[in-house]
RODRENVEX-47769 format. One record per atom (N, C-alpha, C, CB): z, x, y. Coordinates in pm, whole numbers, plus 50000, padded with zeros to 5 digits. Glycine has a CB too. Layout:
<nodes>
ZXY ...
</nodes>
This chain:
<nodes>
030037130585583 031027137385665 030357142585793 031687148985588 031097141785901 030557145486030 030567160686046 031357138786143 029607165586117 029507179886149 030717183886235 028167182986224 031437194686199 032637198386277 032327201886422 033317210286211 031167207386448 030797210686587 030637197886667 029487219186591 029947188086611 029757175286681 031087168386702 028807166186603 031957169186601 033267162786611 034087169086722 034007163886477 034087182386730 034837189186837 034257186086974 034827204186813 032937185886985 032317182487114 032687168287156 030787183987107 032707159087060 033107145287090 034547144487137 032917136486968 035437151887071 036847152087111 036997157987250 037677159987011 036267168687278 036347174987410 035897165187518 035477187787414 034797158287495 034307148487593 035317137187613 032957142787548 035897132187504 036877121387515 038107125787593 037287116487376 038627137487561 039807142087630 039527144887778 040347154587563 038327149487810 037987151587951 037957138288026 036617158687964 037477127787960 037507114488022 038937109688041 036717104287937 039797111987941 041207108287954 041847115688070 041967111287823 041547128488084 042117136588192 041707130888327 041657151288180 040427127888344 039967122388472 040627108988502 038437120888471 040727100488400 041357087488419 042827088988459 041257079088290 043537097988393 044937100188427 045107106088566 045587109188324 044227114988606 044307120688741 044037110088848 043327132288757 043077101488822 042777090688918 043957081088925 041487083088877 044517077288809 045657068288806 046867074588876 046017064688662 047127087188851 048257093988915 048077094789066 048437108088857 046857097289110 046587097589255 046827083989317 045137102189281 046377073689250 046567059989299 048057056689308 045847049889206 048807060389205 050247057789207 050957065889315 050857060889071 050517078189337 051137086389441 050887080589579 050607100689434 049677076089603 049367069789732 050197057089749 047857066589744 050327049489640 051177037489645 052627040989673 051067029789514 053087052089618 054457056489644 054637059989792 054807068689556 053677067189848 053777070789990 053777058390078 052627079990030 052907048990049 052857036690128 054167029090114 051667027890083 054667028589991 055907021289966 057097027790038 056187020589816 057127041090039 058247048090103 058287045890253 058167063090073 057137045990317 057117045690463 056797032090523 056127055590512 056277022890443 055887010090500 056736998590448 054437007390472 056826997190316 057456985290259 058906987390219 056676980790141 059286999290176 060657002590136 061186992390035 061577003090259 060476991089922 060866981189822 061746986689712 059646975189762 062086999489711 062997005089615 062367009489484 064036995489586 061057008489470 060387012489346 059787026489353 059307002489313 060157033889455 059567047089474 059897056489358 060047053189604 061117055789308 061527064489197 060717061689071 063007062689168 060537049089040 059747045288923 058287049588939 059817030188900 057717047189055 056327050789076 056137065889074 055817045189209 057107073289126 057017087989124 057157093088981 058107094289215 058027086788901 058177090688760 056867088188684 059347082988694 056217076988711 054937074088646 053857083988690 054487059788679 053887087888816 052927097788865 053107111088794 053077099689017 054347115688785 054627128488720 054307127788572 056107132488741 054607116588508 054277114888366 052767115488345 054827101488314 052007108688429 050547108988418 049997123088436 049917099788521 050547130388531 050097144188552 050487153088434 050697149788681 051667150688378 052097158488263 051217156088141 053537155088228 050857143588117 049977140488004 048597146388027 049887125287983 048117145888151 046817151788183 046847166988158 046417148788330 047957173388194 048087187788168 048097190588018 049367193188234 048807182387941 048837183987796 047437182487737 049797173787733 046697172487784 045327170587737 044447182287776 044747157487792 044697188387891 043937200187932 044167211687835 044327204388075 045417213287791 045717223587692 044997220687559 047237224487669 044957207987519 044257204287397 042757207087408 044497189587364 042177204187523 040747206887544 040497221887534 040277201487682 041387229687592 041247244287585 041287248887439 042347251287666 042187243387361 042297246987220 041037242787143 043547240387157 040537230787172 039307226187106 038107234887144 039007211487144 038037239087269 036927247587311 037007261287243 036927249287464 038217266187222 038387278787151 037917277287006 039857283487157 038277266186942 037837263586805 036307262386798 038487250786750 035737255786897 034287254186902 033607267686917 033887244987017 034157276287001 033607289687020 033667297586890 034377297087131 034797296386818 034937303386690 033937298086587 036357301986637 033717285086584 032737279386491 031327283986525 032807264086494 031027284786655 029707289586696 029497304186659 029527287786845 030567312186670 030447326286630 030197327586481 031717333986669 030897319586401 030717320186255 029317315586217 031767311586183 028787305586286 027447300686256 026397310786297 027197287286327 026677318786399 025707328586447 025627341086363 026037332286585 026577343086275 026577355386195 025517355686089 027887357286130 
</nodes>
């Protein structure tokens, strides 16, 4: 069985990578939306904006999960230090 501290640290690292990936993807989609709105006018702005907001929402949710994992990790460290 894996050490709970190592497991939490691994989850925190993974979720931080997911957050960065989602922020980069959302930024890319937002820039594409701006270009599409003012240059090409292809009618997909609503879809691209919805994908941007969804990506940001998921990144925010993952940020909350990372915060919860860090709190659990802090509690485990306190118990180990006693």
